[in-house]
N, C-alpha and C positions, 0 to 999 in steps of 0.2 A: 228601075231602081236607082235612086240618087243617093250619094254620100255627101252629106253637108259637114263642113268644118265651121263652127261658129265661135268666133272670138273678134273682139274689137282691139285686141293687144298685138301689136306687131310682132313682139318677141314670140308669143305663142304660135302665130301664123307661120313665122320663120322656122321655129322649132318643128312644127308638124310637117312642113315641107321637107324637112331633112329626114323624117322618119319613114319614108317610103310609104306613106298612107296613099290609098287610091281615093282622092277627093274630087268630086265633080263640081262642087259649089262652096266657095270660100265666102262666108257671110259674116258681117259684124253682129247681126241680130236675126233671130229666127222667128218666123210667124208659124207656130205649130199648125195652123190650118193648111199650110203648103205641104205638110208631110204626108206621105202616102204609105200604106202598108208596104213592107220590105225595104224601105229607106233605112239609112244609117245616119245618125247624127252624132257628132263628135264635138265635144266642148265642155265648158263648165257652166251648165245651165242652172237656174234656180230650181229647186226640187219640184215645184208645181208646174214649170214647163217641162221638165224632163218626164214627168208623169203624163202630160198630155201627149208627148212624143210616143211613149210606150203605149198608152191608150189607142193611139192611131195605127198601132201595128208596126211601128218602126223600132229599130235597135238603138239603144242609147249607150254611147261610150263616153265615160266622163274623163276629162283631163285633169289628172290629180297629181299632186306633189306635196312634199312635206315642207310647207311654207312656215318660216320662222316669224314670230311677231314683228321683228324689226324690218322685215321685208314686205310686210302687208301695206297695201295702199300706194305702192310704187310700181312703175313699169319694169318688168323683167325682161332681160335679154334672152335670146335663144340659148346662149352658153350657160346663163344662170339657171334657166329651166333644166337643162341637161344635168348640171351639178347638183341641183336639188332632186334629181331622180324622177322627173316628170315621166308619166306614163298614162296610157289610156286603159281603162279597165270597163268592162261592160257591166251595166246595171239594168235591172228591170224594176221600175218604180210605179207604184199605183197608189192612188188616194184611197184610204180606208175610212176617212171621216164621213160620218153622217151627222145629220142634225142632232140625233140622239147621243151620239158619241163625244161631242164637244164638251170639255171640261167646264164646269160652272163655278 
């Protein structure tokens, strides 16, 4: 079983390294096809990729924080993430959309 931390942001990687997470692979991007049942993925994935991770039998832990509008779109430091209350929370995400359920 592999634990992936997925982020292309240096501040997030540094923050995670300070959290005592047991990470096996630090990757800037994730190919969900590489994820195996029993793996753990930590990051801020788009919901469709997080759903693929869960569908493959892996655990998805989302890096979440209360990001204010003025901080969006800029690189945050590890200290800023800490001050903003960054944490990892486990989610199970699955797609429930079918062709028939798409709004018209």
